[in-house]
LOGU-936163 format. One record per atom (N, C-alpha, C): x, y, z. Coordinates in pm, whole numbers, plus 50000, padded with zeros to 5 digits. Atoms other than C-alpha are relative to their C-alpha. Layout:
XYZ
...
REM end
This chain:
499604995149868
134915249349375
499235012750030
500834988449970
132205272449506
499935002450149
500064996049860
131695291049830
498875010150010
501134990949987
128525308549950
500395013850051
499554987049951
130615336850096
500255009549882
499744990650109
130485367449865
501465004550001
498654994650011
133945376449740
499955014749960
500214986150040
132745408349571
498605004250039
501294994249966
129945429449715
499975014649956
500234986150039
128715461249551
498755004750073
501114995249919
126505481149785
499635014349962
500564986750028
124385510349663
500995009049927
498974992650073
127025521449413
499385010349906
500424989450090
126445554649239
501235006149934
498934993750078
128725567848963
499405011549923
500504988250069
128295602648822
501085005749908
499094993250093
129815622748538
499655014849996
500224985650009
130225659948490
499325003349868
500714995450118
127675674648249
499935015149997
500094985350014
126955709848126
499165006150112
500904994549899
124205713948387
500274994250138
499695005949870
125945695848672
500314985349987
499675014149998
126495659848771
498844991549947
500985009050058
124685632348580
500284985950049
499825013549949
124125597848726
500124990049885
499765010450099
125545569548518
499604986450056
500475011649925
125055541748775
499245005350120
500874994549897
122255546849025
499654989450104
500335008349885
122285528349357
500034985049965
499875013850046
123525495349211
500564991150111
499515009849903
123955465149440
500004986149937
499945014150040
125075429649361
501174993450072
498905007249935
127385402649496
500344987649918
499525011850072
129485374649347
500694990950100
499425009749908
130305343349541
501304994349943
498745006150042
133715326849529
499714987849912
500125011750085
134085301549251
498774999649913
501214999550083
130915312949070
500125010849893
500044990250108
130085332948759
498715008050007
501154990950005
127785363148760
499905005649858
500224994350132
126335371748418
499355013750012
500564986450002
125725408948362
499495002749859
500594998550132
123315415248075
499215013149990
500724987650027
121545444747915
500505006149871
499614993350124
121675467047608
501215008950022
498904990449993
124585489847528
499515012950065
500364987549935
124555521047743
499224998350128
500775002549878
122915504448044
500845000150127
499154998949882
125945506148275
500844987750032
499275012549973
127515471548246
501515002550005
498554997550005
131015482348140
500415010550102
499694989849900
130865512648370
500134993750138
499895007349874
130295488948662
501354993150009
498705006850003
133365469048557
501135009950023
498944990049984
135495500448531
500015005850141
500064995349861
134275511948872
500674990050093
499365010449918
135355478749024
501515000849987
498564999350025
138795482448865
500575013650041
499594986249972
138895519348968
500745005949879
499434994950124
139605528148604
498975008349924
501024991750062
136755552448541
500635010649910
499474989550088
137265576948250
500055013550071
499964986649942
138155613148328
498605006450002
501304993649988
135125632448452
498964991250068
500905009349932
133485601548604
500544997450141
499555002849864
133575594548977
498954992450079
500895006749906
132105572149244
499605010250106
500454989849906
129965595149456
499364994150126
500525006449879
128425570149699
500024984949981
500035014550004
128295533449787
501344993750033
498805007549966
130855506549856
500244988949897
499605011850077
132775480449655
500904992150092
499265008049903
133885453549898
500624988049931
499255011250056
136575429849775
500544991950117
499645008449886
136875401850029
499965008150129
500204992049880
135625426750288
500685013550000
499284987250007
137935455750188
499275009549906
500684990050082
136195487150062
501035006949911
498974994750090
138275495349756
499645013749943
500294986350041
136415527749688
500855009950079
499174991449917
138605541849966
501494996649987
498615004350014
141815524449854
500815010549923
499114990950070
144785545549744
500344994149863
499605004850132
146075543149388
501104989750012
498935009949980
149135524549518
499394986550038
500665012549961
146845498749680
499304993849879
500695005350118
144825495349357
501004993749903
498995006250087
148015488549162
500404986250053
499725013249943
148685460049404
498884990149968
501155008850021
145165446149354
499814996349854
500235002650141
144905449848977
501034990049946
499125010150055
146335419448804
500304989150099
499675009849897
147045402249133
498744993850060
501265004849942
143605399649296
498835001649904
501064997550098
141395414349022
500655001649863
499534998350137
141985410748649
498815002649910
501084996850094
139975423448355
500374995649860
499875003450142
139525409048007
499175010449925
500694989150068
138665438847788
499334995149871
500805003950116
136265438247493
500854997249876
499265001150124
138775443147213
501494998550029
498605002349962
142195427147268
501005007849916
499034993050084
143835445146975
500265014050052
499794986749945
143315478647147
500464999550145
499595001449860
144145464947494
501444995050012
498625004650001
147415447647407
500895010849941
499064990050050
150445469847353
500664994749871
499515005550128
151415466146983
501524999549988
498544999450016
155135473447040
500734990450093
499375010149914
155745446047299
499484986249962
500435013650028
155635408747245
498994995550105
501005004749904
152835389447409
500694993950123
499265005749888
155425371347622
500435010750099
499584989149913
156765404347757
498835005550080
501154994149933
153275416447840
499454990950110
500445009249896
152315385048031
501034999650114
498945001049899
155685383148209
500085012550088
499924987649922
155515419548319
499084999550121
500955000749887
152415413148532
500524990650108
499495009749903
154065383048696
501185005850076
498844993849932
157275402148771
499535010550100
500464989149914
155385431648916
499304994950125
500865004149889
152975412349137
500524988250079
499545011949929
154745379949224
501515000050024
498584998649972
158355391849229
500904989649936
499175009950068
159645365448987
501105006749919
498954994450085
162935370948807
499644997849853
500335000150143
163065373848428
499794986049947
500095013750052
163655336848359
498724993150049
501185006649947
160875324848591
498715006449947
501174993150054
158465351348464
499744995449856
500155004850137
159135339948107
499434985849998
500525013549991
158515303848206
498515000150036
501404998849963
155245314348369
499165004349879
500714995550120
154245332148046
499784988349905
500155011850086
154875300047850
498924990950055
501015008549938
152795280348098
498605005349974
501324994150019
149915304848061
499564999049855
500365001650141
150035304047680
499594985749971
500405014050015
149885266247701
498634997650063
501275001849930
146995268547947
498825004749916
501074995050086
144955288547696
500054993649861
499975008550118
145845262747428
500475007249874
499364994050117
147995284047202
501104990649952
499005009650050
149995259846982
501385006249992
498634995350008
153775262846996
500255011850091
499944988749907
153695284647308
501405005950009
498634994949988
157485287247335
500365008949881
499674992250120
157795299646976
499175012749991
500894988350012
154815323347001
500265010450108
499704990749892
156215339647315
500565013249946
499384988050056
158175363947096
499185006549891
500864994150103
155235372046866
499335012650052
500704987549966
153525405846857
498494998149981
501465001850008
149745410446895
499464999049858
500555000250136
149205417246523
500284986949927
499685012850063
150655382946444
499054988950044
500995009749954
147755365546618
498645003049938
501384998050042
144205360346499
499205006050115
500834994249895
141335376246690
499774990550116
500225009849894
140605344246879
501244997650083
498755002249928
144275339246968
500355012150087
499754987949918
144585375347089
499134999650125
500875000849883
141605369447314
500544989850100
499385009849911
143335338547451
501195006150073
498874993249936
146405359847519
499495008950113
500574991449896
144215384547711
499574991750121
500415008749890
142805355847916
501234994950074
498755004549937
146335342947977
500565010850092
499524988949918
147355377448105
499145001550125
500924998249887
144255379448325
500204989450106
499895011249906
144975345648481
501414997550049
498595002949972
148765347548506
500325000350150
499724998849856
148735358048872
498934993150084
501075007249932
145775335648958
499145009350085
500834990449925
143445364449054
498784993250059
501185005549935
140495358449280
498715004849934
501164995050074
138155378449054
500435003849859
499784996150140
138075381248674
498775007549953
501074992350062
135965408448511
500174998449850
499915003150143
135315396448156
498955008349926
500904990850071
133805424247943
499884995649854
500235005250135
132355408047629
501234992349951
498745006750035
135245383047615
500004993049866
500035006950129
134045366947292
499415008749889
500524990950103
132995397947095
500674997349866
499545001350138
133325392946717
500744987049972
499365012950023
134615357446755
498974990049946
500945009850053
133105328346565
499614990250111
500595008249894
131045303046759
500934988950046
499075010649960
133755276346755
501005005250100
499034994049908
136285299346920
499315003850130
500754996749878
133615311547164
499874987750090
500185012349922
132935275847273
501314995850067
498705003649944
136655269447324
500365009050117
499664990649894
137085300847534
499114997650122
500885002849887
134025293147747
500434987350073
499535012449937
135295257847807
501265002550082
498764996749928
138675271947907
499705007550129
500344992349880
137115296748151
499394991050107
500595009249904
135055269248313
501064991250066
498965008849949
138075246548346
500905007150099
499114992549912
140295273248497
499295004150130
500764996449880
137555284148737
499904988150095
500095012049917
137115248548860
501324997050070
498695002949943
140855245648918
500415010250107
499494989449914
141415279149091
498975005950096
501024994049914
138065288649248
499785014749976
500144985950033
138145322349075
498545003849980
501334994550029
134975343449074
500085007649868
500014993550131
133985356748731
498775008949987
501104991350041
131885386648632
500015000249847
500085001350145
130805379748273
499015010149945
500844989750061
129485410448090
499764995849855
500285005250133
127695400047773
498615004249952
501324998550061
124815405647531
499414986249968
500325013450047
124715368147466
499334991950111
500705007849898
122035350547670
500364985349991
499515013650012
123355317747534
501224997850087
498825000949914
126655324647709
499605000150147
500494999649863
124745333048027
499464986350041
500585013149970
122835300148009
501094989550018
498935009949997
126085281247956
500935001750119
498934997449904
128375298048207
499535005150136
500314992349879
126525318648468
499274991850105
500745005349885
125425307448813
498905009850041
500944989549965
123695340648881
499985010449889
500164989850105
122465369348664
499565013150062
500484986649967
122085406948706
499675007049869
500444993350121
120115425848443
500065015150024
499854985549987
120995462648388
499155007149897
500734991450093
118865489848234
500135014550046
499924985549976
119595527348216
500625003450134
499294997149877
122005526648510
499454993350123
500575007649890
119785504848729
500334985249985
500015014650001
120225468448824
498574996050026
501465001249989
116615459248755
499514985950033
500395013549960
116605421548812
501264992250034
498865008349964
118905396848980
499524987250065
500355012849940
118875360849091
500754988649935
499355011650062
119965325549001
499714999649850
500175000250145
120515321248628
498874990849957
501045009550039
118245290948610
498605005950021
501304994149971
115355310048770
499675011249901
500264988650088
115725341348557
499784995549857
500165004550139
116105322548228
498694992349982
501275007250009
113055300948306
498805009250019
501134991549965
110835327548461
500475014450023
499594986049982
112045363248396
498865007950064
501024992949923
110225386348637
499835014549958
500094986150045
110875420048470
499665000149851
500344999550142
109305429548134
501235002249910
498804997750080
112725441348014
500764987049980
499335012950012
114315407548088
499254990949904
500825007950094
111425390447908
500235004749858
499754994650133
112005413747615
501344995849944
498675004350045
115705405447599
499964985549954
500085014150036
114875368547591
499204998049871
500805001050123
112265373847318
500805004249877
499164995550111
114955390547106
501054989749960
498965009950023
117145359447120
499544989949896
500415009850101
117005338146803
500044985850057
500045014049961
116035301846861
499834991649875
500055008550117
116695275346600
499144987850027
500815012149993
113955249646557
500044993749860
499705005950129
114815225346278
498784999249910
501195001250083
111265219046157
499575013549945
500424986650042
110395256146149
501005005849902
498984994650089
113735264845988
499884993949861
500115006650129
113205239045714
498795004949922
501224995850068
109675251245635
499945015049976
500034985550013
110495288045667
498865006350077
501154995249924
107585291745910
500325002550147
499604997549862
109585299346226
499365012650054
500614988049940
108265325446473
500815012549969
499334987350027
109035361646400
500855004050119
499124995549893
111925376146599
499465013150055
500594988149938
110475401246845
501095010250034
499064989749958
112115433846949
499355008950104
500494990449901
111825459047229
499925013649932
500174987150066
110405490947086
500745010950076
499374988549937
112265523447153
501474998050029
498574999849970
115725531147285
500235002050149
499594996949863
117565532447616
500075015150015
499984985449985
117075568047752
501415005550013
498694993549994
119985592147723
500335004150144
499574995249869
122035601448027
499515014250022
500494986749968
120565631648199
498595002749952
501364998250051
117185626348029
499134988050039
500755011649953
115755598148238
498545003750026
501424997349972
111945595748255
499704999050149
500435001449861
110105599248584
499504985850022
500495013349971
109085567548760
500954989349949
499195010950053
110285535248602
500665004349870
499284995750119
112965541648342
499674991649877
500385008450113
111675513048128
498565002649956
501434997950027
108065525348135
499705004749857
500344995650135
108195543847798
500064988949895
499875011050096
109065510747628
499204987750042
500645011849941
106975487347841
498524999449965
501415001750038
103635473747719
499094998250122
500795001949878
102525467548079
499885012650084
499914988149915
103235502448212
498665007350010
501184991749978
100455523248363
500445013350063
499684986849945
100265557648524
500884998950124
499195001849880
101725544748851
501454997049961
498645003350046
104725530048666
500725012549950
499394988350063
105335562848483
500305011150100
499824989049904
105235584048800
500804996150124
499415004449874
106765562749077
501164990449975
498815008650015
110255547649096
499734986550065
500285013249943
109915509949146
501064996050103
499085005649902
111535490949431
500154985149972
499795014450017
112925455649441
498824992350059
501075008949956
110105430249463
500514985749994
499505013749998
111075395149570
499014990649933
500825009750072
109755368649333
500064986650070
499725012249925
111295339249518
501315002650073
498764997349927
114205336549761
501215001749908
498834997150080
117245352749602
499725005749863
500384995050133
115325364549293
499065011850017
500814987949984
114015400249278
500085008649875
500054991050116
113055426349019
499425013450041
500524986549978
112475464049020
498825002349905
501154998750089
108965463548877
498714999750081
501284999849930
105495472748998
499094988749953
500865010450059
104025445148779
500524986050026
499315012849989
106315416948889
499084988550040
500805011149950
103795396149083
498614999349936
501345000050061
100765405048871
500114995449855
500045003550141
100865406648492
501204991949953
498805006350054
104475395548440
500024985150027
499915014049963
104225362648626
498664992649986
501315006350013
100545355848552
500014989149895
REM end
């Protein structure tokens, strides 16, 4: 169930934090949009701004961080101007977030049933009995065996994969129109990952929910995402359809990320002669110490003097696919 109308639009979003010498930009003029019923994959190294974007959407930025410009439009409503009371109405009801580590996100002193039912009572006005029934339905939906019996279990009584399913159940309990999934399968084995991805696809098809999937796993992007946005050092440096970006990455950083992804080839694996795993030299620049020009230039093998001195602009590669790179149409795509 897809719709070409953007449900979430981020326009020129800038987030800053207080530093010793003044304000430091964490997100710099970021724009992207997610259509109804589709999945947007957000990829990039740690420290590039992926989770900060998610927290900005939820209006849950850490102390000292603030949105200083731009808009976040949720179905046309600019939630950067919404009151905290309005955000409490939206969170859980219209927007839900699956956090990276469920053990630190679930409250250890409440049962999982109580935690799921609380969101339903708060946002949908159900009484205790109906909220409990809804919690059972959601535990069944995420394929937790013996849902009725596990309703009274505490988070520590579940495995990591089951806790993540509980987090997904909580996120979906009120049938939100947008799910922000921040590394939803971190530290889970591949079997559990596959089950969770299948569940997310199934639920999306049934409800038309839009999903923002934040991940380091390009395999997950290939499997789940309709569109992709690549982040680097607070910039959104490439965006477009997942099929186009995975086939023909237009930014050297995106190409580098793909080169870092292990690929199993049975013949090479058996002979021990498989290709060496490449890496991107260097590190993501520290906040407040961004280089002039392109922020990726110090790590880029294609960079020249122009790249190092001049901030790049979006260059369209094909309709809907663009990259912030001076080399996009020359060396990168040659």
